[in-house]
N, C-alpha and C positions, 0 to 999 in steps of 0.2 A: 644833651650830652651829660654823661655821668660826671658829678663833681666830687666824688669820693676818691681819695688818694690811696692807692694800693701800697702797702708796706710789706716787702719781702723780708723774711728772716734769713740772713746769710750765715752759712756754716763756716767754721774755721778750717774745715777739712779741705785740703787742696791735693790733687793728684798731679804730679809733675813727671815729665819724661825721665827715664833712667837709662842712659846709654850702656850700662853694664848688663842689662837684660838682653840676652841673645838667644836665638834659635838656630838650629842647623837646618839648612835648606839645600835642595839640589843646586849644583853648580855645573852648567853645561856651556860648551863653547864649540865653535867650528872655525874653519879657515874663512877669510874674506872671500867673497864670491869669485873673484878672479883667480883665486888659488885653489878652488875646490875641484877635485877630480873624482870621478866615479871609482869606487873601490878603495879610496884613500881618505878615510875620515880622520879628523883630528882626534876623535875619541879613541880610535884604534891605535893611533900613533902613541898617545899617552899611555894606554894600557900596555902596549909593547915595551915601552920604556920601564914601566914599573916592574914588569915581569923579568927584567934583567937583574933586579935586586934579589939577592939570596943571602943566606948566612948572616954574618955580622952587619952587613949593610942594611939588610931588611930589618933586622932587630933594632938597629939604631933609628930607622925611620918610624917603626912602630912605637918606639919609646916616646918620640915626639908627639904622637897622637895623645898619649896619656897626659903629657904636659900641657897640650893645647886644649883638649876637650874634656877630659875626665873630671877636672875640677868643678865645672859648672854645668855638666850635662849627665843625664842618666842613661844607662843601657847603651853606651856608646858602641860597643862591639856589635850588638844586634842591629843598631841603626846603620852602621857602616856596611854590614853584610847585606842588609836590605837594599842599600844604595848600589852595592856591587851587582846584585841580582838584576836591578833595573838596567844598569849599564851593559852587563853581559847579554841580557835579553835583546838589546838593540843592535848587537854586533852580528855580522853574518855567521860567524863561527864562535861560540862561547869559548873563552880562553881556558887553558889548563892551568890552574893556579892553586897554590896552597892556601890554607885558611888565612895565614898572615898576609899573603899577597892580595887576597880578596878584600881583607879589611883595608889594606893600604890603597887599593884601587878605589874603594868606596870613599876613602878620605880625600883622594885627589879630585873627586867629582862632588864634593860637598863644600859648603862654606858657612861660616858663622854670619848671621845677619842681626844687627842691632835694630830691632824692629820699632823701637820707640825712642831712638836716639835724638830725634828732632822735636817730636811732639806726641802728646797723649791727650786727645780731646774728642769733641762731638759725641758725648755719651748717650746711651739709652738705658733705661732701667725696667726690669720686669721682676715679678715675684719669683723667688727661687723655687725649684721643684721640691726641695726638702725643707720643711719648716719644723723639723724635730728640735725639741728643747728650746724653742724660741719663747721668750717670756710673753705673758699676756699683754696684748696691745702693741706688740712689736711685730715687725715683718722682716724676714731675711730676703735680700734681693740679689739679682745678678746684674752686673753693669757691663755693657759692651762699650769698648772705646776704640777710637781710630788712632793707631800708632803710625808715625811716619819715620822711616829709617833711610838708609843710604839710597841715593838716587831719587829722593822724594817718593819712595814706594810706600803705599798705605797697606796696612794689615789690620786685622781685628784682634784685639786683646780683651781679656775679661778680668773682672774683679768681683768679689762678693762683699756684702756688707749687711748691716742690720740697722733698720730705722727704728729707733727706740721711742717708747711713749714720751711725749713732751717735745719730740722733734729732733732729739740729738741723733747724730750719725756715728756709726762705728764701721770703718772700712777695714776689712781683714788684711793683714800684711800679705803681700804677694809672695809666692814661693820663690826661692832663689833659682829655680830650674824652669826652663821653658821647653816644651816637648812638641816636636813637629807632628802633624797628623800623618797617618798612613793613608795614602791616596789610592782609591779604587776607581778607575775610569777617569778619563780626562777629555771627554768630547761633548760638552754641553751644546755646542753649535748644532750637532746632529740630533738633538733632542734627548740625549742620554742623560742619566743621572750621575753626577760625580759624588762619590761617597768619601767622606773624611772621617776616619776612625781615630778617636782621641783617647782610647782606653789606657794609653800609657801615662796620661795625666792623672796624678793623685789628687789634684786640686784644680779647679777650673782656671785659676790664675796661671796655671802652667800651659794652658792651651793657647796656641797662636795660629790663626788662620791667615796665612800669607798667600799671595797670588800663585795659583797652580794652573791657570788656563790662559791661552792667548788673549782672551777678552779681558783678562785681569792683569795683564803684564805690568802695568804701571800702578795698579792698586785695587784694593777692595775698600770702598769709601763709604763712610756714614751709614753704618748698619742701623736700621730702625727695627728694634725688636718689639714683638707683640705676643702676648700669651693668648692664643686663639682658641675659642670654645666652639665646637661644632654643635649642630642641632641635637645630636644624640648625647651630648654631655662630654664627649671625649675632647681632649685638649692637645695642642701642639704649639711649640714655640716656632714662630716664623720670624724672618727678618728680611726686609727688602734692603738692598744695597746697590751702590753704583759700581759696576765693573768698568775700569778704565784701561784701555789697551795702550794708551799713549797717543792714539790718534782718534779713537771713538769711545764714547761712553754709552753704556746700556744698563738697564735695571736687571738684576737677577734676584732669585729667591733662595734664602737659606732656611732650612727647617731642621728641627731636632725635637726629640721627646725628652731628652735628659741632659743635654750639653756634653755628652760623651761621644756621640756620633752625629754627623751632620750630612745633609744632602745639599747640593748646589744645582739649581736649574735655571735656565734662561727664561725670561718672560717674552711672550710673543704678542703680535697684534700692533696696529698702528699707534696705539697709545703707549707702547712699551719702548719708547725711544727717549724718555725724559729722565732727568735725575730727580731724586728726592721723592719717590713713590712710597706711600705708607698704607698698610693694610688695616682695615677695621678689625676689631678683636672678635667679631662674630658676623654671621650673615645678617643682612637686613632685607626683609621681605623675601627670604629664601635665596638671596644672591650674595656672592662675595662683593665687597665694596673696597675701593682704593682711592686715596687722594694722590694727586700728582701736580706737576707744574709743566704741562705740555707746551705752553707757549713761552716759557721762561719768564712769565710775568705774573700770572694769576694762579690761584688754587683751583684745580679741577676735581671733579668727581666722576668715578667710573664704576660701572657695575658689570659683573660677569658671572656666568655659570661655571667657568673654568678658572681656577686660581692662577693658572699659568698664561692665560690668554686675555688680553685687554685691548679693547677697541672702542672707538667713539668717545663718549663722555662730553662734559661741558664745564664751562667756568662757573664757579659758585661764589668765589670771593676774589675781588680785584682791588688793586691799590686805590686808596681813598684819602688817606692822611699823609702828611709830608714825610713821616718816618718810613713809609712804605711806597713812596712814589716810583721807585725804580723797579721793584719786584716784590712779590710775596711768595711764600711757600709754607709747607707744614714743618713743625718741629716734632715729628713723630706721629704715631697712630692716634686716632681719636680715643677719648676716654668716655665711657658711658656713665652718665650721672642721671639723676631723676629728671632734670630739666631738658636733657637732650644729649647731643654728642659734643663734648668739650674738646676743642682742637687748639693746641698751641701752635702759633704761627711765627714765622720770621719775616721781617720787612727790611728792605734795603733802601736807605735814604741818601742824603748828601754825603760826599766824600766816601762813598761806599761803606757807610756805617750799617752794620747788621744789628738789629734789635729784636727782642722777643715780645710778642703780644699773644692774644688769644681770641677765639670766636666760639660761638655756640650755634650748632646745627640742629635742625629738627630731628627727633629720634626716629620717627616713622619715615620721614622723607628728608634725608640728609642734604638734598639739593637746596633746601630752604635755609637761608641764613637768618637766624633769629636775633643775634646781637654780636658785637665785636668791641674790642678795646680801642677807643679813639687815640689813646697814648700807649706807648710801649710800656710793658711791665718790667722789662729788664733791658738796660742799656749799657754800653761800654763805659765803665766808670774810670776816673783818673787813675785808679790803682789797678784797673783790669782792662787796659786798652793796648798795652804794648806787647808785642810778640812777633811771631813769624808773619802773621797777617793782622796788622793793627786794626782797632775799632770794630771788632767782631765778638758778639756773644751768640751762641748757637746751641741748640739742643736737638737730639734725635729721639727723645722719648721720655716723657714724664711719668712718674709712678704715683698712683692714687691709693690711699689707705683710708677707706671711708670717705669723709669729706676733706681730708688732708691731702696735700699735694707736695711731692718731692720733685724739685726741678734740678736735675744735673745738667750742667751746661759747659761748653767749651769756651775758652777765652783766647782771643787773638790767634786761633789755630795753633795753640801751644800747650795749654794745660786745662785741667778740669776743676770746676768749682761747683758748689751746691747751694740751693736756696729752698725755702719752704714757704708755703702759704696755704690758704684754704679755698675750697670751691666757693664758699659764700663771699669771701673777700674779693675773689676774682670776678664773680658775677656782678658784684656791686659797682665795679668800675666799667662795666660794659654799657654800651648805648645801642 
């Protein structure tokens, strides 16, 4: 057993939830089942009521939109008119309405959502697409975060930052504005691609990906970002996440070239029923590789020729030490180093304590476990254990810069902290 003690350098940077950050999302409703009648939708009823407003009454209601939304949202009129078009397109007969009435109808079917009111945690980090004007030895990164808002609904938020030489972190202040994506297509279940266009965001911190599909009704959870390189040298940002409907959870795949537009697609196959799947950053032996936790206890390895279809697989790392006796899982995508594939892991022990460890897999054959940390490298400390879910530290993706490692991690399902170490220090504590 390794007898070297790992020392993490903890950053003073903390990201905490901010309830003032809101995004405007669709608001839909219908009558209870026993009151539903064919040809008598609640949507039509509300639209008809709005159409009774004209003149001064209409102007007064439109003025309230300015007071309510214009202070902290951009392009409000265009956003409300897009929402009106969605509502009108769902009615048997599109209403005859003035522009003011259309804007007001859009407002009645929209709502402000404080997407990080309760929590901002479980981060993953990747190198940003644009490294312009970054000083030598530094790297600009994109951070994905899980925000929890009203109704315990999870959304994806983003931040940018720079990891400076010497290990210091600079997180860019988020914009005061949050911009909803424009949604094209909503039927992942049938194998279609859902497109999210975020061109209205002037900064990635303005982009919020909230649930848009029935499979995601209760949340888009724990996005594990990875900068994937294909065999021809082309690159794509992928992210596996858990879509939670409120009754069932399933893995889905997010992809983007530039963080300005995204696609969402469901994963298929008998292995695509587990939470916490993480894609390798490149093919291994010509095949896509994925880590998972199909038995809710051990880390599994899967190989596929189709990035959307995952079947079979087998266990490669199982609980061995007390801090992981209950279960293990990955803390994001594997990192390629000279010695093999470095995988950050989570373990669950007594009193449901979540700790972070690591293991090393063979580079040519990732099913071979070469070494692992007998002790956790990150545990809930007395200062970092209280929150929405106490006694939890958890990461969804570590960033490597040469042999240096930046570990962003969630604390108590509440806020985000950062630590750094090196590959060599980490390998030295493995056995």
